[in-house]
PLY file of the C-alpha trace (Angstrom):
ply
format ascii 1.0
element vertex 340
property float x
property float y
property float z
element edge 339
property int vertex1
property int vertex2
end_header
59.22 162.04 49.98
60.91 158.79 49.02
63.55 159.24 51.69
61.00 160.12 54.38
59.10 156.94 53.49
62.29 154.89 53.73
63.80 156.39 56.88
60.71 157.14 58.94
61.95 160.65 59.66
61.82 164.16 58.21
64.02 166.28 55.90
65.58 168.20 58.78
66.97 164.86 59.99
67.54 162.73 56.85
68.91 165.72 54.94
67.23 165.34 51.53
65.35 168.63 51.65
64.53 168.75 47.92
65.50 167.35 44.54
68.28 169.95 44.41
70.07 171.83 47.16
73.51 172.87 48.37
75.63 171.54 51.20
78.55 173.74 52.32
80.72 170.65 52.84
79.74 168.49 49.85
78.57 171.03 47.30
75.59 170.73 44.97
73.07 167.91 45.26
70.94 167.14 42.20
69.14 163.80 42.18
72.38 162.23 43.31
72.77 158.44 43.16
75.16 158.53 46.13
73.26 157.04 49.07
75.60 158.69 51.57
73.83 162.00 51.02
71.12 160.45 53.21
71.84 161.22 56.86
69.38 158.74 58.43
69.33 154.97 58.16
67.11 153.69 55.29
64.76 150.78 55.79
66.68 148.43 53.49
69.84 148.98 55.54
67.96 148.50 58.83
66.67 145.20 57.44
70.08 143.95 56.31
71.64 145.05 59.61
69.13 142.81 61.42
69.63 139.80 59.17
66.72 140.40 56.79
67.83 140.15 53.13
66.54 143.07 51.07
66.16 143.95 47.39
65.84 147.42 45.89
64.80 148.39 42.38
65.30 152.12 41.69
64.05 153.27 45.09
65.55 156.73 45.60
68.77 156.51 47.63
69.29 152.78 47.13
71.61 152.84 44.12
74.83 152.63 46.13
75.91 151.32 49.51
74.95 153.45 52.50
77.91 153.96 54.84
79.54 150.84 53.46
76.51 148.56 53.60
74.27 147.47 50.74
71.49 145.02 50.01
71.61 141.44 48.83
69.88 142.39 45.57
70.00 145.79 43.89
69.11 147.06 40.42
71.17 150.13 39.47
71.86 152.61 38.00
68.51 154.36 37.65
67.01 154.29 34.17
63.96 156.50 33.68
63.12 154.70 30.43
62.91 151.26 32.03
59.35 149.98 31.44
57.25 149.01 34.42
56.78 145.58 32.84
60.51 144.90 33.31
60.21 145.80 36.98
57.28 143.44 37.43
59.27 140.66 35.78
62.13 141.20 38.23
59.88 141.42 41.30
58.23 138.13 40.39
61.63 136.57 39.73
62.76 137.55 43.23
59.55 136.25 44.77
59.96 132.92 42.97
63.40 132.27 44.44
63.83 129.43 46.93
63.15 130.56 50.53
66.84 130.58 51.42
67.60 133.00 48.56
64.41 135.05 48.49
64.59 138.65 49.75
62.22 139.28 52.64
61.98 142.99 51.84
61.56 144.33 48.29
61.29 148.06 47.58
60.60 149.26 44.05
59.83 152.62 42.45
57.38 152.95 39.57
57.17 156.29 37.74
53.40 156.08 37.47
51.70 159.32 36.43
54.41 161.65 37.77
55.89 162.72 34.44
52.50 163.07 32.77
51.19 165.06 35.72
54.11 167.49 35.67
53.94 168.03 31.91
50.18 168.17 31.38
48.55 168.76 34.77
46.96 166.27 37.16
43.55 166.22 35.44
44.89 165.53 31.95
44.17 162.60 29.68
47.90 161.84 29.80
47.65 161.13 33.54
44.69 158.81 33.00
46.62 156.93 30.32
49.71 156.60 32.54
47.59 155.28 35.41
45.87 152.82 33.10
49.23 151.52 31.92
50.60 151.04 35.42
47.31 149.54 36.56
47.76 146.81 33.96
51.24 146.09 35.32
49.94 146.03 38.87
47.42 143.46 37.67
50.30 141.40 36.29
52.09 141.61 39.63
49.01 140.51 41.56
48.35 137.66 39.16
51.95 136.52 39.47
51.74 136.61 43.25
48.53 134.60 43.06
50.31 132.00 40.95
53.19 131.80 43.43
50.68 131.25 46.27
52.64 133.45 48.69
49.83 135.57 50.15
49.79 133.75 53.46
53.35 134.97 54.08
53.62 138.16 52.02
52.33 141.71 52.41
52.07 144.14 49.50
52.05 147.88 50.28
51.46 150.50 47.60
52.25 154.13 48.41
52.94 157.39 46.58
55.64 159.85 47.56
53.50 162.95 46.98
50.28 164.29 45.53
49.91 166.62 42.55
48.08 169.88 41.88
47.84 172.34 39.01
50.12 175.35 38.70
50.02 177.99 36.00
51.64 181.14 37.40
55.25 182.15 38.04
56.64 184.14 40.93
59.91 185.72 39.82
61.84 185.25 43.04
65.22 185.47 41.36
64.21 188.69 39.61
62.99 190.34 42.82
66.27 189.58 44.55
68.33 190.74 41.58
66.38 194.02 41.38
67.22 194.58 45.04
70.91 194.08 44.28
71.07 190.82 46.24
73.34 188.11 44.85
71.72 184.74 45.53
71.18 181.25 44.16
67.55 180.11 44.20
66.59 176.43 44.07
63.08 175.00 44.27
59.51 175.31 43.02
56.81 175.32 45.72
59.49 175.73 48.39
62.54 177.76 47.37
65.90 177.65 49.09
67.69 181.01 48.79
71.44 180.72 49.25
72.84 184.23 49.74
76.31 185.17 48.56
76.43 187.35 51.68
74.33 185.90 54.54
74.33 189.36 56.14
71.84 190.36 53.43
69.12 188.12 54.86
67.11 191.08 56.21
67.30 192.85 52.86
66.21 189.66 51.11
63.21 189.25 53.40
62.23 192.86 52.73
62.48 192.40 48.96
60.50 189.17 48.98
57.73 190.77 51.08
56.46 192.44 47.88
56.06 189.06 46.17
52.52 187.78 46.66
51.61 185.06 47.55
54.98 184.17 49.07
56.17 183.86 52.63
59.84 184.04 53.51
61.71 182.97 56.62
65.26 182.95 57.81
66.40 179.35 58.07
66.31 179.49 61.87
62.74 180.88 61.79
61.15 178.23 59.56
58.15 176.88 61.52
59.40 173.84 63.46
56.30 171.84 62.53
57.37 171.89 58.87
60.55 169.91 59.67
62.35 171.57 56.71
65.10 173.57 58.40
68.21 171.46 57.99
71.13 173.12 59.82
73.45 173.05 56.79
71.44 172.37 53.67
68.47 174.70 53.91
68.89 178.14 52.36
69.76 181.23 54.33
66.19 182.21 53.46
63.38 179.72 52.80
60.40 180.89 50.72
57.08 179.12 50.24
54.10 179.76 48.00
50.74 178.17 47.23
48.96 176.87 44.12
48.66 177.90 41.35
52.03 179.60 41.79
55.54 178.24 41.45
59.05 179.67 41.68
60.16 177.56 38.70
60.54 179.56 35.49
61.77 178.01 32.23
64.11 180.25 30.28
64.24 181.48 26.69
61.88 179.89 24.17
60.49 177.54 26.84
59.27 180.53 28.85
57.46 181.99 25.82
55.90 178.62 24.97
54.74 178.18 28.56
53.10 181.61 28.51
51.18 180.67 25.35
50.25 177.31 26.89
48.84 179.00 29.99
46.99 181.59 27.89
45.05 178.79 26.21
44.07 177.24 29.54
46.89 174.74 29.94
48.62 173.99 33.18
51.47 172.02 34.67
51.47 169.79 37.71
53.47 170.37 40.87
53.84 169.36 44.48
55.74 170.35 47.60
53.01 172.71 48.80
51.61 172.68 52.34
50.67 169.14 53.42
47.26 170.47 54.47
46.40 171.19 50.81
43.97 168.42 49.78
45.82 167.72 46.52
49.05 166.97 48.35
47.78 163.73 49.84
49.22 160.48 48.53
47.87 156.94 48.65
48.41 154.07 51.07
47.08 150.63 50.14
48.01 147.34 51.79
46.96 143.72 51.34
48.14 140.27 52.29
49.53 138.86 55.51
48.88 141.04 58.53
46.25 143.19 56.80
42.62 142.45 57.78
40.44 142.55 54.66
37.93 144.89 56.31
40.52 147.35 57.58
40.16 151.03 56.69
43.21 152.93 57.89
43.06 156.50 59.17
45.37 159.22 57.88
48.86 157.86 57.35
51.99 160.00 57.31
55.04 159.26 55.18
57.14 158.58 58.27
54.73 155.80 59.27
55.69 153.48 56.42
59.10 152.37 57.68
57.95 151.37 61.19
54.92 149.60 59.69
57.09 147.50 57.39
59.51 146.84 60.23
56.68 145.51 62.38
55.55 143.22 59.55
59.12 141.91 59.28
59.50 141.49 63.02
62.47 143.88 63.22
63.24 147.26 64.77
62.56 150.27 62.53
65.41 152.37 61.12
67.46 154.03 63.84
66.20 157.59 63.31
62.59 156.60 62.61
59.98 158.82 64.28
56.82 157.41 62.72
54.18 155.14 64.18
53.15 151.76 62.82
49.79 151.97 61.08
47.14 150.75 63.47
45.63 147.42 62.51
48.45 146.28 60.21
50.65 143.46 61.47
49.56 143.82 65.08
48.95 140.10 65.59
52.25 139.24 63.87
54.57 140.97 66.35
57.55 138.68 66.91
56.43 136.24 64.23
58.31 137.66 61.22
57.01 137.63 57.66
58.10 138.04 54.05
0 1
1 2
2 3
3 4
4 5
5 6
6 7
7 8
8 9
9 10
10 11
11 12
12 13
13 14
14 15
15 16
16 17
17 18
18 19
19 20
20 21
21 22
22 23
23 24
24 25
25 26
26 27
27 28
28 29
29 30
30 31
31 32
32 33
33 34
34 35
35 36
36 37
37 38
38 39
39 40
40 41
41 42
42 43
43 44
44 45
45 46
46 47
47 48
48 49
49 50
50 51
51 52
52 53
53 54
54 55
55 56
56 57
57 58
58 59
59 60
60 61
61 62
62 63
63 64
64 65
65 66
66 67
67 68
68 69
69 70
70 71
71 72
72 73
73 74
74 75
75 76
76 77
77 78
78 79
79 80
80 81
81 82
82 83
83 84
84 85
85 86
86 87
87 88
88 89
89 90
90 91
91 92
92 93
93 94
94 95
95 96
96 97
97 98
98 99
99 100
100 101
101 102
102 103
103 104
104 105
105 106
106 107
107 108
108 109
109 110
110 111
111 112
112 113
113 114
114 115
115 116
116 117
117 118
118 119
119 120
120 121
121 122
122 123
123 124
124 125
125 126
126 127
127 128
128 129
129 130
130 131
131 132
132 133
133 134
134 135
135 136
136 137
137 138
138 139
139 140
140 141
141 142
142 143
143 144
144 145
145 146
146 147
147 148
148 149
149 150
150 151
151 152
152 153
153 154
154 155
155 156
156 157
157 158
158 159
159 160
160 161
161 162
162 163
163 164
164 165
165 166
166 167
167 168
168 169
169 170
170 171
171 172
172 173
173 174
174 175
175 176
176 177
177 178
178 179
179 180
180 181
181 182
182 183
183 184
184 185
185 186
186 187
187 188
188 189
189 190
190 191
191 192
192 193
193 194
194 195
195 196
196 197
197 198
198 199
199 200
200 201
201 202
202 203
203 204
204 205
205 206
206 207
207 208
208 209
209 210
210 211
211 212
212 213
213 214
214 215
215 216
216 217
217 218
218 219
219 220
220 221
221 222
222 223
223 224
224 225
225 226
226 227
227 228
228 229
229 230
230 231
231 232
232 233
233 234
234 235
235 236
236 237
237 238
238 239
239 240
240 241
241 242
242 243
243 244
244 245
245 246
246 247
247 248
248 249
249 250
250 251
251 252
252 253
253 254
254 255
255 256
256 257
257 258
258 259
259 260
260 261
261 262
262 263
263 264
264 265
265 266
266 267
267 268
268 269
269 270
270 271
271 272
272 273
273 274
274 275
275 276
276 277
277 278
278 279
279 280
280 281
281 282
282 283
283 284
284 285
285 286
286 287
287 288
288 289
289 290
290 291
291 292
292 293
293 294
294 295
295 296
296 297
297 298
298 299
299 300
300 301
301 302
302 303
303 304
304 305
305 306
306 307
307 308
308 309
309 310
310 311
311 312
312 313
313 314
314 315
315 316
316 317
317 318
318 319
319 320
320 321
321 322
322 323
323 324
324 325
325 326
326 327
327 328
328 329
329 330
330 331
331 332
332 333
333 334
334 335
335 336
336 337
337 338
338 339
């Protein structure tokens, strides 16, 4: 999600098909900080390439140079314990720099309610508390921007990389394959990549998985093109999808027993990665400031639309592989003018 937002294209092009996957040339990917795993140009690199100084603060994929190019300002390595207040302090510090030193593009990741949602479910008190905490920091950011009096030249866009829904049931995909005598590595939760030790066993794997309900399995080459998930190297030999409240993720040992008890008493976890048409998978898109009419209500926005929208606000070309469309009504009268 983060990489689709930043590149304006889809996983089958930018290559980050999940949080974990395998590449036959590079090996295992697991939340890697190496930006060169990304196979499409990110927005911050497109900006720097066109003379627009950029700053990144923990945005996924920005921790290292991409193909030898970086940003003027970068906070790294990622620290999941860094408080949002520290990020707000840094954003305001960048915005307060003299014009000749100030980045014209700033991209920052806030954890928000993600961890709370995964651990306690999207409707939990923990999510409400996490949102309340980040809302206070957003208020600090807005107040700081008010004090700097930059709104006539600055646009603030707030997006989320995914939605969240409840899940409380396991589908034992690994067990089904093992019972069928198929040696495979399974990675994923709502979408599972099945890497077969012997790709010739794909038909047998599909047959075994057919008994697992609700799950749908496809050979990599047969994944519906509209999903844009079938990367030629990184997707599994077989790709399996399910729907809420099911997941392919199963904790082992004591964690599995504790989860079973938790579910029995009505608890749930939070997950995402399900079909985009599921209403809980929608994210948010908010914008304010220069180039955003105060009365504007935007229609449905896709993740790939963010990068070209920001590029239009900056008066630059979008990233090279971008396929999205600029959000209608945002920055249209600024074309060619440039902005912060």
